[in-house]
C-alpha positions as CSV (number, residue, x, y, z in Angstrom):
1,M,101.6,93.5,128.0
2,K,100.2,91.1,125.4
3,I,103.0,90.4,122.9
4,A,102.8,88.4,119.7
5,L,106.2,86.7,119.0
6,I,107.3,85.4,115.7
7,G,110.3,83.0,115.5
8,S,110.0,81.9,119.1
9,T,111.9,78.6,118.6
10,G,114.9,80.3,116.9
11,F,118.2,81.5,118.4
12,V,117.0,85.0,119.1
13,G,113.3,84.2,119.4
14,S,113.8,81.6,122.2
15,A,115.8,84.1,124.2
16,L,113.0,86.7,123.7
17,L,110.4,84.2,124.8
18,S,112.2,83.4,128.0
19,E,112.8,87.1,128.8
20,L,109.2,88.1,128.0
21,L,107.7,85.4,130.2
22,A,110.2,86.1,133.0
23,R,108.9,89.6,133.1
24,G,105.3,88.6,133.3
25,H,104.2,89.5,129.8
26,Q,101.5,87.4,128.0
27,V,103.0,85.9,124.9
28,T,101.3,84.5,121.8
29,A,103.8,82.6,119.7
30,L,103.0,82.3,116.0
31,S,104.1,79.0,114.4
32,R,103.3,76.8,111.4
33,N,103.7,73.8,113.7
34,P,102.3,74.7,117.2
35,A,103.0,71.2,118.5
36,K,106.7,72.0,118.4
37,I,106.3,74.7,121.1
38,A,106.2,73.4,124.7
39,A,103.5,74.7,126.9
40,Q,104.5,77.3,129.5
41,P,102.6,79.6,131.9
42,G,101.8,82.8,130.1
43,L,102.3,81.4,126.7
44,A,99.6,80.8,124.0
45,V,100.4,79.4,120.6
46,A,98.6,80.4,117.3
47,E,99.0,78.5,114.1
48,A,100.0,80.9,111.4
49,D,102.1,81.0,108.2
50,V,104.0,84.3,108.4
51,L,104.2,84.4,104.6
52,N,100.4,85.0,104.7
53,A,99.5,88.5,105.9
54,D,95.9,87.5,106.6
55,A,97.0,84.7,108.8
56,V,99.4,87.0,110.7
57,A,96.6,89.6,111.2
58,A,94.2,86.9,112.6
59,A,96.9,85.7,115.0
60,V,98.1,89.1,116.3
61,R,94.8,91.0,116.5
62,G,94.3,92.4,120.0
63,V,97.9,92.3,121.2
64,D,99.9,95.4,122.3
65,A,102.9,94.7,120.1
66,V,104.3,92.3,117.6
67,V,108.0,91.2,117.9
68,S,109.5,89.5,114.8
69,A,112.6,87.4,115.2
70,Y,111.6,85.7,111.9
71,N,114.5,83.9,110.1
72,P,113.8,81.3,107.4
73,G,117.1,79.7,108.2
74,W,120.7,80.6,107.4
75,T,121.1,77.5,105.1
76,N,117.9,78.2,103.2
77,P,118.7,78.7,99.5
78,D,115.9,81.2,99.3
79,L,116.9,83.0,102.5
80,H,117.1,86.5,100.9
81,D,113.7,86.4,99.2
82,E,111.9,84.6,102.0
83,F,113.2,87.0,104.6
84,L,111.9,89.9,102.6
85,R,108.6,88.2,101.9
86,G,108.1,87.2,105.5
87,T,109.0,90.7,106.9
88,A,106.7,92.4,104.4
89,S,103.9,89.9,105.3
90,I,104.4,90.5,109.1
91,T,104.4,94.3,108.6
92,A,101.2,94.1,106.5
93,G,99.5,91.7,108.9
94,T,100.3,93.9,111.9
95,K,98.8,96.9,110.2
96,Q,95.8,94.9,109.1
97,A,95.2,93.8,112.7
98,G,95.3,97.4,113.9
99,V,98.4,96.8,116.1
100,K,100.6,99.9,116.1
101,R,103.8,98.6,117.7
102,L,106.2,96.4,115.7
103,I,109.8,95.4,116.5
104,V,111.8,93.6,113.8
105,V,115.1,91.9,114.5
106,G,117.5,92.1,111.6
107,G,121.3,91.8,111.4
108,A,124.4,93.7,112.1
109,G,125.5,93.9,108.5
110,S,123.8,97.2,107.7
111,L,125.5,99.0,110.6
112,F,128.1,101.6,109.7
113,I,131.8,101.1,110.6
114,A,132.9,104.2,108.9
115,P,131.2,107.1,107.0
116,G,129.4,105.5,104.1
117,V,130.7,102.0,104.8
118,Q,128.5,99.3,106.2
119,L,129.8,96.1,107.7
120,V,128.3,93.8,105.1
121,D,130.2,95.6,102.3
122,T,133.7,95.0,103.9
123,P,136.0,92.3,102.4
124,E,136.1,90.6,105.8
125,F,132.4,90.0,106.1
126,P,131.8,86.2,106.1
127,A,130.3,84.9,102.8
128,Q,127.9,82.5,104.5
129,W,126.2,85.4,106.4
130,K,126.0,87.7,103.4
131,P,122.6,86.6,101.9
132,G,120.9,87.1,105.3
133,A,122.7,90.4,105.9
134,L,121.7,91.8,102.5
135,A,118.1,90.8,103.1
136,A,118.0,92.4,106.5
137,R,119.5,95.6,105.0
138,E,116.8,95.7,102.3
139,A,114.1,95.0,104.9
140,L,115.4,97.9,107.0
141,N,115.4,100.2,103.9
142,R,111.8,99.2,103.2
143,I,110.5,99.6,106.7
144,R,112.0,103.1,106.9
145,A,109.2,104.2,104.5
146,E,106.5,102.9,106.9
147,K,104.7,105.8,108.5
148,D,101.7,104.2,110.0
149,L,103.3,101.8,112.5
150,D,105.4,102.6,115.5
151,W,108.2,100.3,114.3
152,S,111.7,99.7,115.6
153,F,114.4,97.7,113.8
154,V,117.0,96.0,115.9
155,S,120.5,95.3,114.6
156,P,122.4,93.1,117.1
157,A,126.1,93.3,117.8
158,A,128.4,91.8,115.2
159,H,129.1,88.8,117.3
160,L,125.8,87.5,118.8
161,V,126.6,84.5,121.0
162,P,125.1,82.2,123.6
163,G,126.0,83.3,127.1
164,E,124.9,84.6,130.4
165,R,122.3,87.3,131.0
166,R,124.2,90.2,132.5
167,G,121.3,92.5,132.2
168,S,123.5,95.3,130.8
169,Y,124.4,96.6,127.4
170,R,125.2,99.8,125.5
171,L,122.8,101.2,122.9
172,G,123.7,102.7,119.5
173,G,121.9,103.9,116.4
174,E,123.3,103.5,112.9
175,E,126.8,102.7,113.9
176,L,128.4,99.4,115.1
177,V,128.9,99.6,118.9
178,V,132.4,98.3,119.9
179,D,134.3,97.9,123.1
180,A,137.8,99.2,124.0
181,A,139.3,96.4,122.0
182,G,137.3,97.2,118.9
183,E,135.1,94.2,119.3
184,S,131.3,94.1,119.0
185,N,129.9,91.4,121.2
186,L,126.6,90.6,123.0
187,S,125.0,87.5,124.4
188,V,121.6,86.6,122.9
189,A,120.1,86.8,126.4
190,D,121.2,90.4,126.7
191,L,119.9,91.2,123.2
192,A,116.5,89.9,124.5
193,V,116.9,92.2,127.5
194,A,117.5,95.2,125.2
195,I,114.5,94.4,123.0
196,V,112.1,93.9,126.0
197,D,113.4,97.1,127.5
198,E,112.5,98.9,124.3
199,L,109.0,97.3,124.4
200,E,108.5,98.5,128.0
201,A,110.0,101.9,127.6
202,P,110.1,102.9,123.9
203,K,113.0,105.1,122.8
204,H,113.4,104.2,119.2
205,I,110.0,104.7,117.5
206,Q,110.4,104.6,113.7
207,R,114.2,104.2,114.2
208,R,116.8,101.5,114.1
209,F,118.9,100.7,117.2
210,T,121.7,98.4,118.1
211,A,123.1,97.0,121.3
212,A,126.5,95.5,122.4
213,Y,128.7,95.4,125.5
């Protein structure tokens, strides 16, 4: 497929780029600074500011799907607002370009750990991750109202770490997926596997899903 990828140099985005190219997909990476992205077979780079919906639309027109691993940076003082602005712009640009399929990568914070209790609202949730988690939760709430796109929202495991690509994972919906020890872990390489699997064989149209070991 032809895939537009946003955030291809980030933690999740770089793993997605590797997985997409390894499976033979044609990838267009959107970037404000195209020179920062190394040339690879199957990869094209489009200069675009993701906060500009018109620029996004111009860059993604003609692709089969848009995958957003957009993250303005965990240390960005405007992380909350920029994440919401960027996600809204990407959604609008995708619609404007006439692309139906959109996958947005968010956070684990909005997953439920008990009835009515989301991970981000627990006392143990790390303060440094809270602005991003709250932004991702709001982005999820907003995209749920989107009826024109075939969107999916991805919440990773609670602990998303570097590591090997096992090629295996367990899927979930609204609740945190944990192992026998009560831990929620996944390598970023296997998150990429789960996302590209969803692209190739959609199971979560207009739904959120999660993955963990």
